[in-house]
mmCIF file of the N, C-alpha and C atoms, coordinates in Angstrom:
data_MODEL
# 
_entry.id   MODEL 
# 
loop_
_atom_site.group_PDB 
_atom_site.id 
_atom_site.type_symbol 
_atom_site.label_atom_id 
_atom_site.label_alt_id 
_atom_site.label_comp_id 
_atom_site.label_asym_id 
_atom_site.label_entity_id 
_atom_site.label_seq_id 
_atom_site.pdbx_PDB_ins_code 
_atom_site.Cartn_x 
_atom_site.Cartn_y 
_atom_site.Cartn_z 
_atom_site.occupancy 
_atom_site.B_iso_or_equiv 
_atom_site.pdbx_formal_charge 
_atom_site.auth_seq_id 
_atom_site.auth_comp_id 
_atom_site.auth_asym_id 
_atom_site.auth_atom_id 
_atom_site.pdbx_PDB_model_num 
ATOM 1   N N  . MET A 1 1  ? 1.094   4.747   0.737   1.00 0.00 ? 1  MET A N  1 
ATOM 2   C CA . MET A 1 1  ? 1.610   4.485   2.066   1.00 0.00 ? 1  MET A CA 1 
ATOM 3   C C  . MET A 1 1  ? 2.194   3.081   2.163   1.00 0.00 ? 1  MET A C  1 
ATOM 4   N N  . ILE A 1 2  ? 1.612   2.181   1.388   1.00 0.00 ? 2  ILE A N  1 
ATOM 5   C CA . ILE A 1 2  ? 2.112   0.803   1.388   1.00 0.00 ? 2  ILE A CA 1 
ATOM 6   C C  . ILE A 1 2  ? 3.562   0.787   0.918   1.00 0.00 ? 2  ILE A C  1 
ATOM 7   N N  . GLY A 1 3  ? 3.826   1.497   -0.162  1.00 0.00 ? 3  GLY A N  1 
ATOM 8   C CA . GLY A 1 3  ? 5.165   1.536   -0.739  1.00 0.00 ? 3  GLY A CA 1 
ATOM 9   C C  . GLY A 1 3  ? 6.167   2.312   0.094   1.00 0.00 ? 3  GLY A C  1 
ATOM 10  N N  . GLN A 1 4  ? 5.675   3.061   1.074   1.00 0.00 ? 4  GLN A N  1 
ATOM 11  C CA . GLN A 1 4  ? 6.554   3.818   1.959   1.00 0.00 ? 4  GLN A CA 1 
ATOM 12  C C  . GLN A 1 4  ? 6.854   3.050   3.232   1.00 0.00 ? 4  GLN A C  1 
ATOM 13  N N  . GLY A 1 5  ? 6.343   1.833   3.343   1.00 0.00 ? 5  GLY A N  1 
ATOM 14  C CA . GLY A 1 5  ? 6.660   0.982   4.469   1.00 0.00 ? 5  GLY A CA 1 
ATOM 15  C C  . GLY A 1 5  ? 5.750   1.124   5.679   1.00 0.00 ? 5  GLY A C  1 
ATOM 16  N N  . PHE A 1 6  ? 4.630   1.822   5.530   1.00 0.00 ? 6  PHE A N  1 
ATOM 17  C CA . PHE A 1 6  ? 3.688   1.940   6.644   1.00 0.00 ? 6  PHE A CA 1 
ATOM 18  C C  . PHE A 1 6  ? 3.022   0.591   6.905   1.00 0.00 ? 6  PHE A C  1 
ATOM 19  N N  . GLY A 1 7  ? 2.862   0.259   8.161   1.00 0.00 ? 7  GLY A N  1 
ATOM 20  C CA . GLY A 1 7  ? 2.124   -0.931  8.543   1.00 0.00 ? 7  GLY A CA 1 
ATOM 21  C C  . GLY A 1 7  ? 0.638   -0.628  8.604   1.00 0.00 ? 7  GLY A C  1 
ATOM 22  N N  . THR A 1 8  ? -0.165  -1.657  8.780   1.00 0.00 ? 8  THR A N  1 
ATOM 23  C CA . THR A 1 8  ? -1.617  -1.505  8.819   1.00 0.00 ? 8  THR A CA 1 
ATOM 24  C C  . THR A 1 8  ? -2.054  -0.533  9.904   1.00 0.00 ? 8  THR A C  1 
ATOM 25  N N  . SER A 1 9  ? -1.540  -0.701  11.112  1.00 0.00 ? 9  SER A N  1 
ATOM 26  C CA . SER A 1 9  ? -1.952  0.181   12.209  1.00 0.00 ? 9  SER A CA 1 
ATOM 27  C C  . SER A 1 9  ? -1.477  1.610   11.998  1.00 0.00 ? 9  SER A C  1 
ATOM 28  N N  . GLU A 1 10 ? -0.292  1.770   11.404  1.00 0.00 ? 10 GLU A N  1 
ATOM 29  C CA . GLU A 1 10 ? 0.217   3.120   11.121  1.00 0.00 ? 10 GLU A CA 1 
ATOM 30  C C  . GLU A 1 10 ? -0.649  3.826   10.078  1.00 0.00 ? 10 GLU A C  1 
ATOM 31  N N  . MET A 1 11 ? -1.040  3.091   9.040   1.00 0.00 ? 11 MET A N  1 
ATOM 32  C CA . MET A 1 11 ? -1.907  3.672   8.018   1.00 0.00 ? 11 MET A CA 1 
ATOM 33  C C  . MET A 1 11 ? -3.259  4.045   8.613   1.00 0.00 ? 11 MET A C  1 
ATOM 34  N N  . ALA A 1 12 ? -3.799  3.157   9.429   1.00 0.00 ? 12 ALA A N  1 
ATOM 35  C CA . ALA A 1 12 ? -5.101  3.410   10.046  1.00 0.00 ? 12 ALA A CA 1 
ATOM 36  C C  . ALA A 1 12 ? -5.063  4.666   10.913  1.00 0.00 ? 12 ALA A C  1 
ATOM 37  N N  . LYS A 1 13 ? -4.026  4.803   11.701  1.00 0.00 ? 13 LYS A N  1 
ATOM 38  C CA . LYS A 1 13 ? -3.896  5.969   12.569  1.00 0.00 ? 13 LYS A CA 1 
ATOM 39  C C  . LYS A 1 13 ? -3.753  7.248   11.740  1.00 0.00 ? 13 LYS A C  1 
ATOM 40  N N  . GLU A 1 14 ? -2.909  7.212   10.726  1.00 0.00 ? 14 GLU A N  1 
ATOM 41  C CA . GLU A 1 14 ? -2.673  8.381   9.864   1.00 0.00 ? 14 GLU A CA 1 
ATOM 42  C C  . GLU A 1 14 ? -3.948  8.810   9.132   1.00 0.00 ? 14 GLU A C  1 
ATOM 43  N N  . LEU A 1 15 ? -4.750  7.835   8.723   1.00 0.00 ? 15 LEU A N  1 
ATOM 44  C CA . LEU A 1 15 ? -5.961  8.128   7.952   1.00 0.00 ? 15 LEU A CA 1 
ATOM 45  C C  . LEU A 1 15 ? -7.222  8.219   8.822   1.00 0.00 ? 15 LEU A C  1 
ATOM 46  N N  . SER A 1 16 ? -7.067  8.016   10.122  1.00 0.00 ? 16 SER A N  1 
ATOM 47  C CA . SER A 1 16 ? -8.188  8.061   11.076  1.00 0.00 ? 16 SER A CA 1 
ATOM 48  C C  . SER A 1 16 ? -9.301  7.071   10.718  1.00 0.00 ? 16 SER A C  1 
ATOM 49  N N  . VAL A 1 17 ? -8.893  5.850   10.412  1.00 0.00 ? 17 VAL A N  1 
ATOM 50  C CA . VAL A 1 17 ? -9.832  4.753   10.148  1.00 0.00 ? 17 VAL A CA 1 
ATOM 51  C C  . VAL A 1 17 ? -9.381  3.547   10.954  1.00 0.00 ? 17 VAL A C  1 
ATOM 52  N N  . SER A 1 18 ? -10.188 2.498   10.948  1.00 0.00 ? 18 SER A N  1 
ATOM 53  C CA . SER A 1 18 ? -9.827  1.299   11.700  1.00 0.00 ? 18 SER A CA 1 
ATOM 54  C C  . SER A 1 18 ? -8.815  0.451   10.925  1.00 0.00 ? 18 SER A C  1 
ATOM 55  N N  . SER A 1 19 ? -8.106  -0.384  11.649  1.00 0.00 ? 19 SER A N  1 
ATOM 56  C CA . SER A 1 19 ? -7.164  -1.316  11.017  1.00 0.00 ? 19 SER A CA 1 
ATOM 57  C C  . SER A 1 19 ? -7.901  -2.270  10.089  1.00 0.00 ? 19 SER A C  1 
ATOM 58  N N  . ARG A 1 20 ? -9.130  -2.608  10.459  1.00 0.00 ? 20 ARG A N  1 
ATOM 59  C CA . ARG A 1 20 ? -9.943  -3.504  9.627   1.00 0.00 ? 20 ARG A CA 1 
ATOM 60  C C  . ARG A 1 20 ? -10.233 -2.861  8.268   1.00 0.00 ? 20 ARG A C  1 
ATOM 61  N N  . THR A 1 21 ? -10.467 -1.552  8.258   1.00 0.00 ? 21 THR A N  1 
ATOM 62  C CA . THR A 1 21 ? -10.708 -0.838  7.003   1.00 0.00 ? 21 THR A CA 1 
ATOM 63  C C  . THR A 1 21 ? -9.479  -0.930  6.108   1.00 0.00 ? 21 THR A C  1 
ATOM 64  N N  . ILE A 1 22 ? -8.310  -0.755  6.682   1.00 0.00 ? 22 ILE A N  1 
ATOM 65  C CA . ILE A 1 22 ? -7.062  -0.846  5.916   1.00 0.00 ? 22 ILE A CA 1 
ATOM 66  C C  . ILE A 1 22 ? -6.884  -2.259  5.377   1.00 0.00 ? 22 ILE A C  1 
ATOM 67  N N  . THR A 1 23 ? -7.141  -3.247  6.207   1.00 0.00 ? 23 THR A N  1 
ATOM 68  C CA . THR A 1 23 ? -7.022  -4.646  5.791   1.00 0.00 ? 23 THR A CA 1 
ATOM 69  C C  . THR A 1 23 ? -7.952  -4.944  4.619   1.00 0.00 ? 23 THR A C  1 
ATOM 70  N N  . THR A 1 24 ? -9.182  -4.460  4.703   1.00 0.00 ? 24 THR A N  1 
ATOM 71  C CA . THR A 1 24 ? -10.151 -4.666  3.628   1.00 0.00 ? 24 THR A CA 1 
ATOM 72  C C  . THR A 1 24 ? -9.700  -3.971  2.345   1.00 0.00 ? 24 THR A C  1 
ATOM 73  N N  . CYS A 1 25 ? -9.231  -2.736  2.459   1.00 0.00 ? 25 CYS A N  1 
ATOM 74  C CA . CYS A 1 25 ? -8.750  -1.998  1.284   1.00 0.00 ? 25 CYS A CA 1 
ATOM 75  C C  . CYS A 1 25 ? -7.570  -2.707  0.636   1.00 0.00 ? 25 CYS A C  1 
ATOM 76  N N  . MET A 1 26 ? -6.668  -3.217  1.462   1.00 0.00 ? 26 MET A N  1 
ATOM 77  C CA . MET A 1 26 ? -5.507  -3.930  0.917   1.00 0.00 ? 26 MET A CA 1 
ATOM 78  C C  . MET A 1 26 ? -5.945  -5.213  0.209   1.00 0.00 ? 26 MET A C  1 
ATOM 79  N N  . GLN A 1 27 ? -6.933  -5.882  0.763   1.00 0.00 ? 27 GLN A N  1 
ATOM 80  C CA . GLN A 1 27 ? -7.460  -7.094  0.133   1.00 0.00 ? 27 GLN A CA 1 
ATOM 81  C C  . GLN A 1 27 ? -8.062  -6.758  -1.234  1.00 0.00 ? 27 GLN A C  1 
ATOM 82  N N  . LEU A 1 28 ? -8.815  -5.674  -1.301  1.00 0.00 ? 28 LEU A N  1 
ATOM 83  C CA . LEU A 1 28 ? -9.413  -5.252  -2.569  1.00 0.00 ? 28 LEU A CA 1 
ATOM 84  C C  . LEU A 1 28 ? -8.344  -4.828  -3.581  1.00 0.00 ? 28 LEU A C  1 
ATOM 85  N N  . LEU A 1 29 ? -7.307  -4.149  -3.104  1.00 0.00 ? 29 LEU A N  1 
ATOM 86  C CA . LEU A 1 29 ? -6.196  -3.776  -3.982  1.00 0.00 ? 29 LEU A CA 1 
ATOM 87  C C  . LEU A 1 29 ? -5.488  -5.015  -4.528  1.00 0.00 ? 29 LEU A C  1 
ATOM 88  N N  . ARG A 1 30 ? -5.259  -6.002  -3.661  1.00 0.00 ? 30 ARG A N  1 
ATOM 89  C CA . ARG A 1 30 ? -4.615  -7.248  -4.108  1.00 0.00 ? 30 ARG A CA 1 
ATOM 90  C C  . ARG A 1 30 ? -5.432  -7.895  -5.223  1.00 0.00 ? 30 ARG A C  1 
ATOM 91  N N  . GLN A 1 31 ? -6.756  -7.934  -5.049  1.00 0.00 ? 31 GLN A N  1 
ATOM 92  C CA . GLN A 1 31 ? -7.621  -8.532  -6.067  1.00 0.00 ? 31 GLN A CA 1 
ATOM 93  C C  . GLN A 1 31 ? -7.548  -7.743  -7.371  1.00 0.00 ? 31 GLN A C  1 
ATOM 94  N N  . LYS A 1 32 ? -7.675  -6.423  -7.275  1.00 0.00 ? 32 LYS A N  1 
ATOM 95  C CA . LYS A 1 32 ? -7.685  -5.577  -8.465  1.00 0.00 ? 32 LYS A CA 1 
ATOM 96  C C  . LYS A 1 32 ? -6.354  -5.651  -9.220  1.00 0.00 ? 32 LYS A C  1 
ATOM 97  N N  . LEU A 1 33 ? -5.250  -5.670  -8.497  1.00 0.00 ? 33 LEU A N  1 
ATOM 98  C CA . LEU A 1 33 ? -3.920  -5.695  -9.104  1.00 0.00 ? 33 LEU A CA 1 
ATOM 99  C C  . LEU A 1 33 ? -3.399  -7.107  -9.346  1.00 0.00 ? 33 LEU A C  1 
ATOM 100 N N  . LYS A 1 34 ? -4.213  -8.099  -8.973  1.00 0.00 ? 34 LYS A N  1 
ATOM 101 C CA . LYS A 1 34 ? -3.857  -9.512  -9.139  1.00 0.00 ? 34 LYS A CA 1 
ATOM 102 C C  . LYS A 1 34 ? -2.564  -9.874  -8.410  1.00 0.00 ? 34 LYS A C  1 
ATOM 103 N N  . ALA A 1 35 ? -2.377  -9.264  -7.234  1.00 0.00 ? 35 ALA A N  1 
ATOM 104 C CA . ALA A 1 35 ? -1.234  -9.587  -6.382  1.00 0.00 ? 35 ALA A CA 1 
ATOM 105 C C  . ALA A 1 35 ? -1.582  -10.819 -5.563  1.00 0.00 ? 35 ALA A C  1 
ATOM 106 N N  . LYS A 1 36 ? -0.655  -11.748 -5.463  1.00 0.00 ? 36 LYS A N  1 
ATOM 107 C CA . LYS A 1 36 ? -0.911  -13.002 -4.754  1.00 0.00 ? 36 LYS A CA 1 
ATOM 108 C C  . LYS A 1 36 ? -0.928  -12.824 -3.242  1.00 0.00 ? 36 LYS A C  1 
ATOM 109 N N  . ASN A 1 37 ? -0.162  -11.841 -2.738  1.00 0.00 ? 37 ASN A N  1 
ATOM 110 C CA . ASN A 1 37 ? -0.067  -11.633 -1.294  1.00 0.00 ? 37 ASN A CA 1 
ATOM 111 C C  . ASN A 1 37 ? 0.389   -10.201 -1.013  1.00 0.00 ? 37 ASN A C  1 
ATOM 112 N N  . ASN A 1 38 ? 0.523   -9.871  0.267   1.00 0.00 ? 38 ASN A N  1 
ATOM 113 C CA . ASN A 1 38 ? 0.928   -8.513  0.644   1.00 0.00 ? 38 ASN A CA 1 
ATOM 114 C C  . ASN A 1 38 ? 2.339   -8.170  0.171   1.00 0.00 ? 38 ASN A C  1 
ATOM 115 N N  . ARG A 1 39 ? 3.203   -9.146  0.130   1.00 0.00 ? 39 ARG A N  1 
ATOM 116 C CA . ARG A 1 39 ? 4.575   -8.910  -0.330  1.00 0.00 ? 39 ARG A CA 1 
ATOM 117 C C  . ARG A 1 39 ? 4.565   -8.465  -1.794  1.00 0.00 ? 39 ARG A C  1 
ATOM 118 N N  . GLU A 1 40 ? 3.752   -9.121  -2.601  1.00 0.00 ? 40 GLU A N  1 
ATOM 119 C CA . GLU A 1 40 ? 3.651   -8.754  -4.008  1.00 0.00 ? 40 GLU A CA 1 
ATOM 120 C C  . GLU A 1 40 ? 2.977   -7.383  -4.160  1.00 0.00 ? 40 GLU A C  1 
ATOM 121 N N  . LEU A 1 41 ? 1.993   -7.085  -3.319  1.00 0.00 ? 41 LEU A N  1 
ATOM 122 C CA . LEU A 1 41 ? 1.350   -5.774  -3.321  1.00 0.00 ? 41 LEU A CA 1 
ATOM 123 C C  . LEU A 1 41 ? 2.364   -4.683  -2.974  1.00 0.00 ? 41 LEU A C  1 
ATOM 124 N N  . LEU A 1 42 ? 3.204   -4.946  -1.997  1.00 0.00 ? 42 LEU A N  1 
ATOM 125 C CA . LEU A 1 42 ? 4.262   -4.003  -1.618  1.00 0.00 ? 42 LEU A CA 1 
ATOM 126 C C  . LEU A 1 42 ? 5.215   -3.768  -2.783  1.00 0.00 ? 42 LEU A C  1 
ATOM 127 N N  . LYS A 1 43 ? 5.597   -4.820  -3.477  1.00 0.00 ? 43 LYS A N  1 
ATOM 128 C CA . LYS A 1 43 ? 6.487   -4.701  -4.631  1.00 0.00 ? 43 LYS A CA 1 
ATOM 129 C C  . LYS A 1 43 ? 5.856   -3.807  -5.702  1.00 0.00 ? 43 LYS A C  1 
ATOM 130 N N  . ILE A 1 44 ? 4.575   -4.011  -5.977  1.00 0.00 ? 44 ILE A N  1 
ATOM 131 C CA . ILE A 1 44 ? 3.866   -3.196  -6.960  1.00 0.00 ? 44 ILE A CA 1 
ATOM 132 C C  . ILE A 1 44 ? 3.844   -1.735  -6.521  1.00 0.00 ? 44 ILE A C  1 
ATOM 133 N N  . ALA A 1 45 ? 3.583   -1.502  -5.243  1.00 0.00 ? 45 ALA A N  1 
ATOM 134 C CA . ALA A 1 45 ? 3.523   -0.138  -4.709  1.00 0.00 ? 45 ALA A CA 1 
ATOM 135 C C  . ALA A 1 45 ? 4.876   0.564   -4.827  1.00 0.00 ? 45 ALA A C  1 
ATOM 136 N N  . ILE A 1 46 ? 5.948   -0.138  -4.513  1.00 0.00 ? 46 ILE A N  1 
ATOM 137 C CA . ILE A 1 46 ? 7.290   0.446   -4.598  1.00 0.00 ? 46 ILE A CA 1 
ATOM 138 C C  . ILE A 1 46 ? 7.641   0.757   -6.046  1.00 0.00 ? 46 ILE A C  1 
ATOM 139 N N  . GLU A 1 47 ? 7.312   -0.151  -6.962  1.00 0.00 ? 47 GLU A N  1 
ATOM 140 C CA . GLU A 1 47 ? 7.578   0.092   -8.381  1.00 0.00 ? 47 GLU A CA 1 
ATOM 141 C C  . GLU A 1 47 ? 6.798   1.304   -8.867  1.00 0.00 ? 47 GLU A C  1 
ATOM 142 N N  . TYR A 1 48 ? 5.568   1.452   -8.410  1.00 0.00 ? 48 TYR A N  1 
ATOM 143 C CA . TYR A 1 48 ? 4.738   2.598   -8.788  1.00 0.00 ? 48 TYR A CA 1 
ATOM 144 C C  . TYR A 1 48 ? 5.386   3.901   -8.313  1.00 0.00 ? 48 TYR A C  1 
ATOM 145 N N  . ILE A 1 49 ? 5.830   3.909   -7.061  1.00 0.00 ? 49 ILE A N  1 
ATOM 146 C CA . ILE A 1 49 ? 6.466   5.116   -6.507  1.00 0.00 ? 49 ILE A CA 1 
ATOM 147 C C  . ILE A 1 49 ? 7.701   5.488   -7.318  1.00 0.00 ? 49 ILE A C  1 
ATOM 148 N N  . HIS A 1 50 ? 8.539   4.519   -7.632  1.00 0.00 ? 50 HIS A N  1 
ATOM 149 C CA . HIS A 1 50 ? 9.762   4.787   -8.389  1.00 0.00 ? 50 HIS A CA 1 
ATOM 150 C C  . HIS A 1 50 ? 9.480   5.261   -9.801  1.00 0.00 ? 50 HIS A C  1 
ATOM 151 N N  . HIS A 1 51 ? 8.394   4.758   -10.378 1.00 0.00 ? 51 HIS A N  1 
ATOM 152 C CA . HIS A 1 51 ? 8.070   5.113   -11.757 1.00 0.00 ? 51 HIS A CA 1 
ATOM 153 C C  . HIS A 1 51 ? 7.381   6.464   -11.861 1.00 0.00 ? 51 HIS A C  1 
ATOM 154 N N  . TYR A 1 52 ? 6.538   6.815   -10.901 1.00 0.00 ? 52 TYR A N  1 
ATOM 155 C CA . TYR A 1 52 ? 5.719   8.021   -11.013 1.00 0.00 ? 52 TYR A CA 1 
ATOM 156 C C  . TYR A 1 52 ? 6.153   9.182   -10.125 1.00 0.00 ? 52 TYR A C  1 
ATOM 157 N N  . THR A 1 53 ? 7.150   9.005   -9.293  1.00 0.00 ? 53 THR A N  1 
ATOM 158 C CA . THR A 1 53 ? 7.631   10.094  -8.462  1.00 0.00 ? 53 THR A CA 1 
ATOM 159 C C  . THR A 1 53 ? 8.802   10.775  -9.157  1.00 0.00 ? 53 THR A C  1 
ATOM 160 N N  . PRO A 1 54 ? 8.682   12.089  -9.402  1.00 0.00 ? 54 PRO A N  1 
ATOM 161 C CA . PRO A 1 54 ? 9.797   12.775  -10.069 1.00 0.00 ? 54 PRO A CA 1 
ATOM 162 C C  . PRO A 1 54 ? 11.042  12.797  -9.195  1.00 0.00 ? 54 PRO A C  1 
ATOM 163 N N  . GLU A 1 55 ? 12.183  12.651  -9.841  1.00 0.00 ? 55 GLU A N  1 
ATOM 164 C CA . GLU A 1 55 ? 13.455  12.702  -9.115  1.00 0.00 ? 55 GLU A CA 1 
ATOM 165 C C  . GLU A 1 55 ? 13.784  14.134  -8.765  1.00 0.00 ? 55 GLU A C  1 
ATOM 166 N N  . THR A 1 56 ? 14.371  14.331  -7.581  1.00 0.00 ? 56 THR A N  1 
ATOM 167 C CA . THR A 1 56 ? 14.795  15.661  -7.186  1.00 0.00 ? 56 THR A CA 1 
ATOM 168 C C  . THR A 1 56 ? 16.298  15.786  -7.399  1.00 0.00 ? 56 THR A C  1 
ATOM 169 N N  . SER A 1 57 ? 16.737  16.930  -7.821  1.00 0.00 ? 57 SER A N  1 
ATOM 170 C CA . SER A 1 57 ? 18.169  17.137  -8.105  1.00 0.00 ? 57 SER A CA 1 
ATOM 171 C C  . SER A 1 57 ? 18.905  17.593  -6.878  1.00 0.00 ? 57 SER A C  1 
# 
């Protein structure tokens, strides 16, 4: 969802969790992926989507 441009509140609403839960998950993802900030996390997410999503003809 990060790579699709969803904001924290949008993700929380879609997943039926609090915004704080999303913030915490993003913080843990940043640590695990060694991303310096949310912008870098977004870049990683977009690269992942482009690499692992099959192209449609």
